[in-house]
C-alpha positions as CSV (number, residue, x, y, z in Angstrom):
1,M,0.0,0.0,0.0
2,S,1.1,3.5,-0.7
3,P,1.9,5.8,2.2
4,I,-1.1,8.0,1.5
5,V,-3.6,5.1,1.8
6,T,-1.9,3.9,4.9
7,E,-2.1,7.3,6.5
8,G,-5.7,7.7,5.5
9,L,-6.5,4.3,6.9
10,L,-4.7,5.1,10.2
11,I,-6.6,8.4,10.5
12,A,-9.9,6.6,9.9
13,I,-9.1,3.9,12.5
14,L,-8.1,6.5,15.1
15,T,-11.2,8.6,14.4
16,L,-13.4,5.5,14.8
17,M,-11.7,4.5,18.0
18,G,-12.1,8.1,19.3
19,A,-15.8,8.0,18.5
20,V,-16.3,4.6,20.2
21,L,-14.4,5.7,23.3
22,T,-16.4,8.9,23.5
23,Q,-19.7,7.0,23.3
24,L,-18.4,4.6,26.0
25,L,-17.5,7.4,28.3
26,I,-20.9,9.1,27.8
27,R,-22.7,5.9,28.6
28,V,-20.6,5.2,31.7
29,G,-21.3,8.8,32.9
30,N,-25.0,8.3,32.4
31,L,-24.9,5.0,34.3
32,E,-23.0,6.6,37.2
33,K,-25.8,9.3,37.4
34,K,-28.5,6.6,37.4
35,L,-26.6,4.7,40.1
36,E,-26.4,7.8,42.3
37,H,-30.1,8.4,41.8
38,E,-31.0,4.8,42.7
39,Q,-28.7,4.9,45.8
40,S,-30.3,8.1,47.1
41,R,-33.8,6.6,46.4
42,L,-32.8,3.5,48.3
43,K,-31.7,5.6,51.3
44,I,-35.0,7.3,51.3
45,L,-36.9,4.0,51.1
46,W,-34.7,2.6,53.9
47,G,-35.5,5.6,56.1
48,A,-39.2,5.3,55.4
49,F,-39.2,1.5,56.1
50,R,-37.3,2.1,59.4
51,K,-39.9,4.7,60.5
52,L,-42.7,2.3,59.7
53,I,-41.1,-0.5,61.6
54,D,-40.5,1.8,64.6
55,M,-44.1,2.9,64.5
56,Y,-45.3,-0.7,64.1
57,Y,-43.4,-1.8,67.3
58,R,-44.5,1.3,69.2
59,Y,-48.3,0.7,68.6
60,R,-48.2,-3.1,68.1
61,K,-50.8,-5.4,69.7
62,P,-49.5,-8.5,71.5
63,E,-51.1,-10.9,69.0
64,A,-49.8,-9.1,65.9
65,P,-47.3,-10.9,63.6
66,D,-43.7,-9.8,63.2
67,P,-43.1,-7.6,60.2
68,P,-41.0,-9.0,57.3
69,E,-37.2,-8.4,57.2
70,L,-36.0,-5.8,54.7
71,H,-34.1,-8.4,52.6
72,E,-37.2,-10.5,52.3
73,I,-39.0,-7.5,50.7
74,F,-36.3,-6.8,48.1
75,E,-36.0,-10.5,47.2
76,D,-39.5,-10.4,45.7
77,E,-38.4,-8.0,42.9
């Protein structure tokens, strides 16, 4: 192959690799944002669950059943 074709092919490959890497980095950034959102959502749900459990034990009748564990609730999903 001539040097002009080789240089053009090299430039095309590098451009393609740059585009793929850019898309990969954008997708990873979006996934990190979604992960942060889900973690904050989980913290809110955990706090609400703890408040409900505390309230349940505070006003519980003697014959009432025990509430489910948190891991049992999330295994259903």
